[in-house]
DRENDO-1510 file (C-alpha; in Angstrom, 1 decimal, always signed):
<recs>
REC; n; res; u; v; w
REC; 1; MET; +27.0; -2.8; -25.9 .
REC; 2; SER; +26.7; -6.5; -26.4 .
REC; 3; ARG; +23.7; -8.2; -25.0 .
REC; 4; LYS; +24.5; -10.6; -22.2 .
REC; 5; ARG; +22.9; -14.0; -21.8 .
REC; 6; GLN; +21.7; -15.5; -18.5 .
REC; 7; ALA; +20.7; -19.0; -17.9 .
REC; 8; PRO; +16.9; -19.3; -17.5 .
REC; 9; GLY; +15.8; -19.7; -13.9 .
REC; 10; SER; +18.2; -17.1; -12.5 .
REC; 11; ALA; +16.6; -15.5; -9.4 .
REC; 12; GLU; +19.1; -12.7; -9.8 .
REC; 13; VAL; +17.9; -11.8; -13.3 .
REC; 14; ARG; +14.3; -11.9; -12.2 .
REC; 15; GLY; +15.0; -9.8; -9.2 .
REC; 16; ARG; +16.9; -7.2; -11.3 .
REC; 17; ILE; +14.0; -7.0; -13.7 .
REC; 18; LEU; +11.6; -6.2; -10.8 .
REC; 19; ALA; +14.0; -3.8; -9.2 .
REC; 20; ILE; +14.4; -1.8; -12.4 .
REC; 21; ALA; +10.7; -1.8; -13.0 .
REC; 22; SER; +9.9; -0.8; -9.5 .
REC; 23; ARG; +12.3; +2.2; -9.7 .
REC; 24; ILE; +10.8; +3.3; -13.0 .
REC; 25; LEU; +7.3; +2.9; -11.6 .
REC; 26; SER; +8.1; +5.0; -8.5 .
REC; 27; THR; +9.8; +7.8; -10.4 .
REC; 28; GLU; +7.8; +8.0; -13.7 .
REC; 29; GLY; +4.6; +6.1; -13.1 .
REC; 30; GLU; +3.1; +3.4; -15.1 .
REC; 31; ARG; +3.4; +5.3; -18.4 .
REC; 32; GLY; +7.2; +5.2; -18.1 .
REC; 33; LEU; +7.3; +1.5; -17.7 .
REC; 34; SER; +7.9; -0.7; -20.7 .
REC; 35; ILE; +9.7; -3.9; -21.6 .
REC; 36; ARG; +12.0; -1.9; -24.0 .
REC; 37; ARG; +12.9; +0.5; -21.1 .
REC; 38; ILE; +13.7; -2.4; -18.8 .
REC; 39; THR; +15.8; -4.3; -21.3 .
REC; 40; GLY; +17.6; -1.0; -22.3 .
REC; 41; GLU; +18.7; -0.5; -18.7 .
REC; 42; MET; +19.7; -4.2; -18.2 .
REC; 43; GLY; +21.5; -4.6; -21.5 .
REC; 44; TYR; +19.5; -7.8; -22.3 .
REC; 45; SER; +17.2; -8.8; -25.1 .
REC; 46; ALA; +13.5; -8.7; -24.6 .
REC; 47; GLY; +13.4; -12.5; -24.7 .
REC; 48; ILE; +15.1; -12.6; -21.3 .
REC; 49; VAL; +12.3; -10.5; -19.7 .
REC; 50; TYR; +9.6; -12.5; -21.4 .
REC; 51; HIS; +11.1; -15.7; -20.1 .
REC; 52; TYR; +10.2; -14.5; -16.6 .
REC; 53; PHE; +7.1; -12.4; -17.2 .
REC; 54; LYS; +4.4; -12.6; -19.8 .
REC; 55; SER; +4.0; -8.8; -20.2 .
REC; 56; LYS; +4.4; -5.4; -18.7 .
REC; 57; GLU; +1.2; -6.0; -16.9 .
REC; 58; ASP; +2.5; -9.2; -15.4 .
REC; 59; ILE; +5.6; -7.3; -14.1 .
REC; 60; LEU; +3.3; -4.6; -12.7 .
REC; 61; ALA; +1.1; -7.2; -11.0 .
REC; 62; HIS; +4.2; -8.7; -9.2 .
REC; 63; ILE; +5.4; -5.3; -8.1 .
REC; 64; LEU; +2.0; -4.4; -6.8 .
REC; 65; LYS; +1.6; -7.6; -5.0 .
REC; 66; GLU; +4.9; -7.3; -3.2 .
REC; 67; GLY; +4.5; -3.6; -2.5 .
REC; 68; HIS; +0.9; -4.0; -1.3 .
REC; 69; GLN; +2.0; -6.8; +1.0 .
REC; 70; HIS; +4.5; -4.5; +2.6 .
REC; 71; ILE; +1.7; -2.0; +3.3 .
REC; 72; LEU; -0.5; -4.7; +4.7 .
REC; 73; THR; +2.2; -6.0; +7.0 .
REC; 74; ALA; +2.8; -2.5; +8.4 .
REC; 75; VAL; -0.9; -2.1; +9.1 .
REC; 76; ARG; -1.2; -5.1; +11.4 .
REC; 77; PRO; -1.0; -4.2; +15.1 .
REC; 78; PRO; +2.0; -5.6; +17.0 .
REC; 79; ASP; -0.2; -7.6; +19.4 .
REC; 80; GLU; -3.3; -9.4; +18.3 .
REC; 81; ALA; -4.6; -9.4; +21.9 .
REC; 82; MET; -4.9; -5.6; +22.0 .
REC; 83; PRO; -8.3; -4.1; +22.7 .
REC; 84; PRO; -10.0; -3.1; +19.4 .
REC; 85; ASP; -9.5; +0.7; +19.9 .
REC; 86; GLU; -5.8; +0.3; +20.7 .
REC; 87; ALA; -5.4; -2.1; +17.8 .
REC; 88; ILE; -7.0; +0.4; +15.4 .
REC; 89; ARG; -4.8; +3.2; +16.7 .
REC; 90; ALA; -1.6; +1.1; +16.4 .
REC; 91; ALA; -2.5; -0.1; +12.9 .
REC; 92; LEU; -3.3; +3.4; +11.6 .
REC; 93; ILE; -0.1; +4.9; +13.1 .
REC; 94; ASN; +1.9; +2.0; +11.6 .
REC; 95; TYR; +0.3; +2.7; +8.2 .
REC; 96; VAL; +1.1; +6.4; +8.2 .
REC; 97; TYR; +4.7; +6.0; +9.3 .
REC; 98; ASN; +5.4; +3.1; +6.9 .
REC; 99; GLY; +3.9; +5.2; +4.1 .
REC; 100; MET; +6.2; +8.1; +4.9 .
REC; 101; ARG; +9.3; +5.8; +5.2 .
REC; 102; ASN; +8.5; +4.2; +1.8 .
REC; 103; ALA; +7.0; +7.3; +0.1 .
REC; 104; ALA; +8.1; +6.4; -3.4 .
REC; 105; GLU; +6.8; +2.9; -3.3 .
REC; 106; TYR; +3.6; +4.1; -1.6 .
REC; 107; ARG; +3.0; +6.8; -4.1 .
REC; 108; SER; +3.5; +4.5; -7.1 .
REC; 109; ILE; +1.0; +2.1; -5.7 .
REC; 110; MET; -1.6; +4.0; -3.8 .
REC; 111; PHE; -1.7; +7.2; -5.9 .
REC; 112; ASN; -2.1; +5.2; -9.1 .
REC; 113; SER; -5.5; +5.2; -10.8 .
REC; 114; SER; -4.9; +2.6; -13.6 .
REC; 115; GLY; -7.1; -0.4; -13.8 .
REC; 116; PRO; -4.6; -3.1; -12.8 .
REC; 117; VAL; -3.5; -1.1; -9.8 .
REC; 118; LEU; -7.1; -0.3; -8.7 .
REC; 119; GLU; -7.8; -4.1; -8.9 .
REC; 120; VAL; -5.5; -4.3; -5.9 .
REC; 121; THR; -6.0; -1.0; -4.0 .
REC; 122; ALA; -9.6; +0.2; -4.5 .
REC; 123; VAL; -11.4; +0.3; -1.1 .
REC; 124; LEU; -14.5; +2.6; -1.6 .
REC; 125; ALA; -16.9; +0.3; -3.5 .
REC; 126; GLU; -19.7; -1.5; -1.6 .
REC; 127; GLY; -18.4; -4.9; -0.5 .
REC; 128; ALA; -14.7; -3.8; -0.7 .
REC; 129; SER; -14.0; -5.2; +2.8 .
REC; 130; GLU; -14.6; -8.7; +1.5 .
REC; 131; LYS; -11.8; -8.2; -1.1 .
REC; 132; ARG; -9.2; -6.0; +0.6 .
REC; 133; PRO; -7.4; -7.6; +3.5 .
REC; 134; ALA; -6.4; -4.4; +5.3 .
REC; 135; LEU; -9.9; -3.0; +5.1 .
REC; 136; ARG; -11.3; -6.4; +6.3 .
REC; 137; GLU; -9.0; -6.3; +9.3 .
REC; 138; LEU; -10.1; -2.7; +10.1 .
REC; 139; ALA; -13.7; -3.8; +9.8 .
REC; 140; ALA; -13.1; -6.8; +12.1 .
REC; 141; ALA; -11.6; -4.5; +14.7 .
REC; 142; LEU; -14.6; -2.2; +14.5 .
REC; 143; SER; -17.0; -5.1; +14.8 .
REC; 144; ALA; -15.1; -6.3; +17.9 .
REC; 145; GLY; -15.3; -2.8; +19.3 .
REC; 146; VAL; -19.0; -2.6; +18.8 .
REC; 147; ALA; -19.5; -6.1; +20.4 .
REC; 148; ALA; -17.4; -5.0; +23.4 .
REC; 149; GLY; -19.4; -1.8; +23.8 .
REC; 150; LEU; -16.4; +0.4; +23.0 .
REC; 151; PHE; -17.9; +1.7; +19.7 .
REC; 152; ALA; -21.5; +2.7; +18.9 .
REC; 153; PRO; -23.4; +0.5; +16.5 .
REC; 154; CYS; -22.7; +1.5; +12.9 .
REC; 155; ASP; -22.4; +0.5; +9.3 .
REC; 156; ILE; -19.1; -1.4; +9.8 .
REC; 157; GLU; -17.8; -1.3; +6.2 .
REC; 158; LEU; -18.8; +2.3; +5.6 .
REC; 159; THR; -17.1; +3.3; +8.8 .
REC; 160; ALA; -13.9; +1.4; +7.9 .
REC; 161; GLN; -13.9; +3.0; +4.5 .
REC; 162; THR; -14.4; +6.5; +6.0 .
REC; 163; ILE; -11.6; +6.0; +8.5 .
REC; 164; TRP; -9.2; +4.6; +5.9 .
REC; 165; SER; -9.9; +7.5; +3.5 .
REC; 166; ALA; -9.3; +10.1; +6.2 .
REC; 167; VAL; -6.0; +8.6; +7.2 .
REC; 168; TYR; -5.0; +8.1; +3.5 .
REC; 169; GLY; -5.7; +11.9; +3.0 .
REC; 170; LEU; -3.4; +12.9; +5.9 .
REC; 171; LEU; -0.7; +10.5; +4.7 .
REC; 172; ALA; -0.9; +11.9; +1.2 .
REC; 173; ARG; -0.3; +15.4; +2.5 .
REC; 174; LEU; +2.6; +14.3; +4.7 .
REC; 175; ILE; +4.2; +12.7; +1.7 .
REC; 176; VAL; +3.7; +15.8; -0.5 .
REC; 177; GLU; +4.7; +18.2; +2.3 .
REC; 178; ARG; +7.7; +16.1; +3.2 .
REC; 179; ASP; +9.5; +18.8; +5.2 .
REC; 180; ILE; +7.0; +19.0; +8.1 .
REC; 181; PRO; +9.0; +18.7; +11.3 .
REC; 182; PRO; +8.7; +15.4; +13.2 .
REC; 183; ARG; +6.9; +17.0; +16.2 .
REC; 184; GLN; +4.2; +18.5; +14.0 .
REC; 185; ARG; +3.8; +15.3; +12.0 .
REC; 186; SER; +3.3; +13.4; +15.3 .
REC; 187; ARG; +0.7; +16.0; +16.5 .
REC; 188; LEU; -1.2; +15.8; +13.3 .
REC; 189; ILE; -1.3; +12.0; +13.2 .
REC; 190; GLU; -2.3; +11.7; +16.9 .
REC; 191; ARG; -4.9; +14.4; +16.6 .
REC; 192; GLN; -6.6; +12.8; +13.6 .
REC; 193; ILE; -6.7; +9.3; +15.0 .
REC; 194; ASP; -8.0; +10.7; +18.3 .
REC; 195; MET; -10.8; +12.5; +16.5 .
REC; 196; LEU; -11.7; +9.4; +14.4 .
REC; 197; LEU; -11.9; +7.1; +17.4 .
REC; 198; ARG; -13.8; +9.7; +19.5 .
REC; 199; GLY; -16.4; +9.9; +16.7 .
REC; 200; ILE; -17.2; +6.2; +16.8 .
REC; 201; ARG; -17.1; +5.6; +20.6 .
REC; 202; ALA; -20.3; +4.4; +22.3 .
</recs>
């Protein structure tokens, strides 16, 4: 097969590189991703890929940034004026259902333990709420709930990390056990969030 040439600056070529890389990442993980693999599928020389991206890590960073942004967008409650407890409930429900709808993308990002990925997704270290937008928003809602007397005083960041981890665990199982009937999925999600919120109420 002859190698095709594309004019530098083509958004179509850049988008295709990211699309192929995203598919490889979601199905085979980071180990399956390489410049050679991408160019092999595209039928282009490596020079075309390097025109748009410095390295495999650069491609991975772009995929993570876009994919993680999708996750963050889904977490935000539909109405910023919602009471803190309702906002947290809505955000967590959105997070779980979005993760199930985009299971391959979610798995490739959130189940990945490589250094570059954890730079974007890690939430358990002390001070993580200052670096991770989604955790920061959850912590802000918890703080507002404490101020309003809805939630008992607590270590805000630690509580946010614990809630996030609990919901992450349920979502991981729902992705793995993908044939759970919708009614049972809904019951599990509602029950977990009810228990989490009840545990922090004043």
